C-alpha positions in Angstrom: -46.3 -23.5 10.9 -45.2 -19.6 9.8 -45.8 -17.8 6.0 -43.3 -18.5 4.5 -41.7 -21.3 6.4 -38.0 -21.2 6.0 -37.9 -23.6 3.4 -40.3 -21.1 1.2 -40.2 -21.8 -2.3 -37.3 -24.2 -1.8 -39.4 -28.3 -3.3 -36.3 -30.1 -3.3 -33.2 -31.0 -0.5 -30.5 -29.8 -2.7 -32.4 -26.5 -3.1 -32.3 -26.1 0.5 -28.7 -26.9 1.5 -27.9 -24.8 -1.8 -30.0 -22.0 -0.4 -29.2 -22.3 3.3 -25.5 -23.2 2.7 -24.2 -21.1 0.4 -26.9 -18.6 -0.8 -28.0 -17.0 2.0 -25.0 -16.4 3.4 -24.0 -13.9 0.8 -23.8 -10.4 0.7 -25.8 -7.8 -1.1 -24.9 -5.9 -4.2 -28.2 -3.8 -5.1 -26.5 -2.4 -8.0 -29.7 -0.4 -9.3 -32.2 1.1 -7.0 -33.6 4.4 -6.6 -33.1 5.0 -2.8 -33.2 8.3 -2.1 -29.7 9.5 -1.1 -30.2 12.6 1.1 -32.5 9.8 2.9 -29.1 7.3 2.8 -26.9 10.5 4.0 -29.4 12.0 7.0 -29.3 8.3 8.3 -33.6 8.3 7.8 -36.2 7.4 10.3 -39.5 6.5 9.5 -42.5 7.6 12.2 -44.7 4.9 11.3 -45.3 1.3 9.0 -47.3 3.1 6.6 -44.9 5.9 5.9 -41.8 3.2 5.6 -44.5 0.7 4.1 -47.0 2.6 1.5 -45.0 5.6 0.7 -44.0 6.5 -3.0 -44.6 2.4 -3.5 -46.7 2.5 -7.1 -46.9 -1.8 -6.0 -49.0 -1.6 -4.0 -51.1 1.6 -5.0 -51.8 -0.2 -8.2 -54.1 -3.1 -6.2 -55.0 -1.4 -3.7 -57.2 1.1 -6.5 -58.0 -3.0 -8.1 -59.3 -3.4 -4.8 -61.6 -0.7 -5.4 -59.6 1.4 -2.1 -60.6 4.8 -3.0 -57.3 7.5 -3.9 -58.1 9.4 -0.4 -56.6 6.0 1.2 -53.7 5.5 -0.7 -52.3 8.6 -2.4 -54.4 11.2 -0.3 -55.3 12.8 2.9 -56.3 10.0 4.3 -54.4 9.2 8.1 -51.1 7.1 8.1 -53.9 4.5 9.8 -56.6 4.4 7.8 -54.1 4.5 4.7 -52.9 1.3 6.3 -56.0 -0.1 7.4 -56.7 -0.1 3.4 -53.9 -1.9 2.3 -54.3 -3.8 5.3 -58.0 -4.9 3.9 -56.6 -5.7 0.3 -53.6 -8.3 1.1 -55.9 -11.6 1.6 -56.8 -10.6 -1.4 -53.2 -10.5 -3.0 -52.9 -14.7 -3.4 -50.3 -15.3 -5.8 -49.2 -12.0 -6.8 -45.7 -11.2 -5.9 -46.5 -8.8 -3.3 -48.1 -11.0 -1.0 -45.1 -12.9 -1.0 -42.7 -10.1 -0.6 -45.5 -7.8 2.1 -45.1 -10.9 4.7 -41.6 -11.7 4.1 -40.7 -8.0 4.6 -42.7 -8.5 8.8 -40.6 -11.1 9.3 -37.3 -10.2 8.2 -37.8 -6.7 9.6 -40.8 -6.4 12.3 -40.1 -10.3 13.5 -44.1 -10.6 12.7 -45.1 -14.3 11.3 -48.8 -13.1 11.0 -50.8 -13.1 8.3 -51.4 -9.4 7.4 -55.5 -8.9 7.5 -58.1 -6.3 8.9 -58.3 -9.4 12.5 -54.7 -8.6 12.6 -54.0 -5.1 11.4 -54.1 -3.5 15.3 -51.3 -6.2 16.0 -49.2 -6.0 13.5 -49.2 -1.7 13.2 -48.3 -1.6 16.7 -45.9 -4.3 17.0 -44.0 -3.0 13.4 -43.7 1.0 15.0 -42.7 -0.4 18.5 -39.9 -2.0 16.3 -39.1 1.0 14.5 -38.5 3.2 17.2 -35.8 0.6 18.3 -32.0 3.1 17.5 -31.4 0.4 14.9 -33.9 0.9 12.8 -33.0 3.5 10.4 -31.5 3.8 6.8 -28.2 2.8 7.9 -28.5 -0.2 10.3 -30.8 -1.5 7.2 -28.1 -1.2 5.1 -25.8 -2.8 7.9 -28.4 -5.6 8.7 -29.4 -7.5 5.2 -25.0 -6.8 4.6 -25.7 -4.7 2.0 -22.0 -3.6 0.3 -22.9 -1.8 -2.8 -26.0 0.5 -3.7 -26.9 2.4 -6.9 -28.2 5.1 -7.0 -30.7 6.5 -9.5 -28.8 10.0 -10.5 -29.7 13.2 -12.6 -26.2 14.8 -13.8 -27.5 17.7 -12.6 -28.4 16.6 -9.4 -25.9 18.1 -7.0 -23.4 14.9 -5.3 -23.4 17.0 -1.6 -26.0 13.8 -0.3 -23.3 11.1 -1.5 -20.1 13.4 -0.7 -22.2 13.7 2.9 -22.6 9.4 2.6 -19.0 9.0 2.0 -17.4 11.3 4.6 -19.8 9.2 7.3 -18.1 6.4 7.3 -21.0 4.2 6.5 -19.4 0.9 5.1 -22.2 0.6 2.8 -20.5 1.6 -0.9 -23.4 4.4 -2.1 -22.7 4.9 -6.2 -24.0 7.6 -7.9 -26.0 6.5 -11.1 -25.5 8.6 -14.4 -28.9 8.6 -15.7 -29.2 11.5 -18.2 -32.8 10.9 -19.3 -34.0 14.7 -19.5 -31.3 16.1 -22.1 -33.1 14.3 -24.7 -36.3 16.4 -23.9 -36.1 18.8 -27.6 -38.7 17.8 -28.7 -40.6 19.4 -25.2 -38.7 23.0 -24.8 -39.5 24.1 -21.6 -38.6 21.6 -19.8 -35.2 21.0 -21.2 -35.0 24.7 -20.6 -35.4 24.0 -16.8 -32.8 21.6 -17.1 -30.8 22.6 -18.6 -30.7 26.0 -16.3 -29.8 23.0 -13.6 -26.8 22.1 -15.3 -25.7 25.3 -16.0 -25.8 25.8 -11.9 -23.9 22.4 -10.6 -20.9 22.6 -13.9 -20.6 26.9 -13.3 -20.9 27.1 -17.0 -23.1 28.8 -19.8 -24.8 26.4 -22.4 -25.4 27.6 -25.8 -24.2 25.4 -28.1 -24.2 21.3 -28.6 -20.5 22.0 -28.1 -21.2 23.4 -24.3 -23.5 20.7 -23.7 -21.5 18.1 -24.5 -19.0 19.8 -22.2 -21.3 19.9 -19.5 -22.0 16.5 -19.3 -18.4 14.6 -19.4 -18.0 17.3 -16.5 -21.0 15.6 -14.2 -19.8 12.4 -16.2 -16.3 13.3 -14.5 -17.8 14.6 -11.4 -19.9 11.3 -11.0 -16.6 8.8 -11.2 -15.0 10.8 -8.7 -17.8 10.1 -6.6 -17.7 6.4 -7.0 -20.1 5.9 -9.7 -19.4 3.3 -12.1 -22.8 2.5 -14.3 -25.1 4.8 -15.9 -28.6 4.0 -16.8 -31.0 5.1 -19.5 -35.2 4.3 -19.7 -35.8 4.2 -23.0 -39.6 3.2 -24.5 -36.7 2.1 -27.3 -33.7 2.9 -29.0 -33.1 5.9 -30.8 -32.5 4.2 -34.5 -31.5 7.5 -36.6 -27.7 8.0 -37.5 -27.4 11.4 -36.8 -23.9 14.1 -38.2 -22.0 16.0 -35.9 -23.7 19.3 -37.7 -27.6 18.4 -37.7 -27.4 17.4 -33.7 -26.2 21.4 -33.6 -28.8 22.4 -35.6 -31.4 20.4 -33.3 -30.1 21.6 -30.6 -30.0 25.1 -31.7 -33.6 25.0 -32.1 -34.8 23.3 -29.1 -32.1 25.5 -27.2 -34.2 29.1 -28.8 -37.4 27.6 -27.3 -38.5 25.2 -30.9 -40.2 21.9 -30.3 -38.7 19.6 -32.5 -40.2 16.9 -35.0 -40.5 13.3 -33.4 -37.8 12.4 -36.0 -35.2 15.1 -35.2 -35.8 13.9 -31.4 -34.6 10.1 -32.3 -31.7 11.9 -34.5 -30.7 14.0 -31.3 -30.7 11.1 -29.2 -29.4 8.2 -31.1 -26.5 10.7 -31.0 -26.5 11.8 -27.1 -26.2 7.8 -26.6 -23.6 7.2 -28.6 -21.4 10.0 -26.8 -23.0 8.8 -24.0 -21.8 5.0 -24.9 -18.0 6.4 -26.1 -17.9 8.3 -21.6 -18.5 5.0 -20.3 -16.5 3.3 -22.3 -13.3 5.3 -22.1 -14.1 4.9 -18.0 -15.1 1.3 -17.3 -18.1 1.7 -16.6 -21.2 -0.7 -17.6 -24.5 1.1 -19.2 -27.9 0.1 -18.4 -30.7 0.4 -20.8 -33.9 -0.4 -19.5 -36.2 -0.8 -22.1 -39.6 -1.0 -23.3 -42.2 0.4 -20.3 -45.3 2.9 -22.0 -45.1 5.3 -19.2 -47.8 7.8 -17.9 -50.3 5.9 -19.6 -53.7 7.3 -18.1 -53.6 11.2 -18.9 -56.3 11.9 -16.3 -54.0 10.5 -13.7 -51.3 11.8 -13.9 -52.5 14.9 -14.4 -53.6 14.3 -10.9 -50.4 12.5 -9.2 -47.7 12.4 -11.1 -45.6 9.7 -12.6 -44.2 7.0 -10.6 -47.6 6.9 -9.3 -49.1 3.1 -11.0 -50.3 4.2 -14.1 -47.5 2.2 -16.3 -47.4 -0.7 -17.9 -45.4 -3.3 -20.5 -45.3 -1.9 -23.8 -45.1 -3.4 -26.9 -43.0 -1.7 -29.5 -40.3 -3.7 -31.6 -36.8 -3.1 -30.2 -34.6 -5.4 -32.1 -33.4 -3.9 -34.5 -33.1 -0.4 -33.5 -31.2 -1.8 -30.4 -29.7 -3.5 -33.1 -28.4 -0.6 -34.6 -27.4 1.3 -31.6 -25.2 -1.3 -30.1 -23.2 -2.1 -34.0 -22.7 1.6 -33.7 -20.8 1.5 -30.7 -19.1 -1.5 -32.0 -18.0 -0.1 -34.9 -16.5 2.7 -32.6 -14.5 1.2 -30.2 -16.6 2.4 -27.8 -19.2 -0.2 -26.3 -19.2 -0.5 -22.8 -20.0 -2.7 -20.8 -24.0 -3.2 -20.4 -26.8 -4.9 -18.8 -29.9 -5.0 -20.8 -33.6 -5.4 -19.3 -36.4 -5.6 -21.2 -40.2 -5.4 -19.9 -41.9 -7.6 -22.0 -41.5 -11.3 -21.7 -42.3 -11.4 -25.4 -38.5 -10.3 -25.9 -36.2 -12.0 -23.7 -35.2 -14.7 -26.8 -34.4 -11.5 -28.9 -32.1 -10.1 -25.5 -31.1 -13.3 -24.9 -29.8 -13.7 -27.8 -28.3 -9.9 -28.6 -26.5 -10.3 -25.9 -23.9 -12.8 -28.0 -23.8 -11.1 -30.7 -22.0 -8.8 -28.8 -19.6 -9.9 -26.6 -16.2 -9.7 -27.8 -14.1 -11.8 -25.6 -12.0 -8.7 -23.4 -14.5 -9.2 -20.2 -16.4 -12.5 -19.2 -20.3 -11.5 -19.6 -19.5 -7.9 -20.7 -22.9 -7.8 -21.9 -25.8 -9.3 -19.7 -29.1 -10.2 -20.4 -30.7 -8.0 -16.6 -32.7 -10.0 -14.2 -36.6 -9.2 -14.8 -37.2 -6.4 -14.4 -40.9 -4.8 -12.8 -43.6 -6.2 -14.1 -41.4 -9.2 -14.7 -39.3 -9.1 -11.3 -41.9 -12.0 -9.8 -41.5 -15.8 -9.9 -42.7 -16.3 -13.0 -40.6 -13.7 -14.9 -37.2 -15.0 -13.0 -37.5 -17.8 -13.9 -38.6 -17.2 -18.0 -35.3 -14.8 -17.5 -33.1 -17.2 -16.0 -33.8 -20.2 -18.4 -33.6 -17.9 -21.3 -30.3 -17.1 -20.5 -29.2 -20.2 -19.5 -30.4 -21.8 -23.1 -28.5 -18.8 -24.7 -26.2 -17.9 -22.9 -23.9 -18.9 -20.0 -26.3 -18.5 -16.6 -22.5 -18.6 -14.5 -21.8 -15.1 -15.9 -24.8 -13.8 -14.9 -24.6 -10.5 -12.6 -28.0 -11.7 -10.6 -30.9 -10.0 -8.6 -31.3 -5.4 -8.1 -34.1 -4.1 -6.0 -35.1 -1.3 -8.5 -36.9 0.2 -5.6 -37.3 2.9 -3.9 -38.3 1.6 -0.7 -35.6 0.2 2.3 -38.0 -2.5 3.3 -37.2 -4.5 -0.5 -34.6 -6.2 0.8 -35.9 -9.8 0.8 -36.2 -9.1 -3.0 -32.9 -10.5 -3.3 -33.2 -13.3 -1.1 -36.4 -14.4 -2.9 -34.6 -14.2 -6.1 -31.8 -16.7 -4.6 -34.5 -18.8 -3.1 -35.8 -19.0 -6.9 -32.6 -19.6 -8.2 -31.5 -22.2 -6.2 -35.0 -24.3 -6.4 -34.4 -23.9 -10.5 -30.8 -25.6 -9.9 -31.3 -28.3 -7.3 -34.2 -29.5 -9.0 -32.5 -30.0 -12.1 -29.8 -31.3 -10.5 -32.3 -33.8 -8.9 -33.5 -35.6 -12.0 -30.2 -35.8 -13.8 -30.3 -32.5 -15.2 -27.5 -31.5 -14.0 -24.0 -33.0 -12.2 -25.3 -34.0 -8.6 -21.4 -32.7 -7.4 -22.1 -30.4 -4.8 -19.5 -28.1 -4.9 -20.7 -27.3 -8.6 -23.6 -25.9 -8.0 -22.6 -24.3 -4.8 -19.6 -22.7 -7.0 -22.2 -21.0 -9.5 -25.0 -20.6 -6.4 -22.3 -18.3 -5.2 -20.9 -16.4 -8.1 -24.8 -15.3 -9.1 -26.0 -14.7 -6.0 -23.3 -12.3 -4.9 -19.8 -12.6 -6.7 -20.1 -11.8 -10.1 -21.9 -8.6 -8.9 -18.4 -7.4 -6.9 -16.2 -8.9 -9.7 -18.3 -7.3 -12.5 -19.0 -3.9 -10.9 -15.9 -3.6 -9.2 -16.4 -3.6 -5.5 -14.3 -4.2 -3.1 
């Protein structure tokens, strides 16, 4: 019997019927990911399995390090075949980690391979997968078509040119590829050298001089407009926690002037300036009808030695334990008082905050849009079976599961689309099991409507994907 089999994670007859008849056929809306717009615009192809499967995948890198694999076989100068062999040696040790599930789902769904990956099968899998990669349809566009992806939300800096998105639009690709406005570098008033470099890029892309705060705000407004014209309907912020110290126009101007002059401001002034910008960004999103995403709670680049050696996004981040509630309430309340609260998706990284986040969404619903403030799906370290179930349980207990916008990949890899299948199986198992225990109605149509909405329909309607 292949692993995973067709009823993987589906432990009741109702769960199996809900998945196979209702969830599985639904298209995908991947409203937040880190796919490269350049790789989509150029219809990227891959030379071998190591490039597409291991390149940039810090989830796998962490496990390889934990398995005693040396860095040259992970991010170093070893050959692709050697790196793949090191991964094959690691996989048998990943039992009960979600990577074991994802690895074998990906082998099946992309390469039609149902072997368990191990040192003994590495040669055959390498050869068969590489042969598949050579087929004409195994390219970025072909993958998006294969998984019926209706929309992809990439993650883009306001200072990034949108030429790749324009090329994608002109290509006729059926999948909508929307840029997502993520202005994290605008907050770097405590790191003036990095801020200056980013402002130089922003000046170039807006063709304006940025000297004072008003110039910065005008430049960001211009780029928000440009993103909207390119299809953007979402913004995003990656923060340890929301800034919570309010700031006047005058104080924000003084703080920016200091940073523009090359002086690193205090952490208190950085927080005040960040709060000022976050309110401004909320106003921009609300005026355009966009959805704002807040990814909160990661401790990033914790291993300074390895950060200096390899840079960010290489597997040295972790769950943070800062207090989130008071600051998040302060921010949401400030937008609400300005009548500028946009649609929003809140993602927490610490599972201890599940009920905090899920109840906060209820405190700021305003009756204008169903599910206007969303408790987002299990993110990063919570993007696994237990984490997804905890998120679904907290949302169900305190809000409306039926309005949930569902799953996303949050991935840099084109091989990540089975994560939507993984989530749908978990969702169908949860609902199907409760129906068979009499905890939910046994009416199949009622259950099917719920599964269909969370798998696809809610995201389509919430984000306005035609």
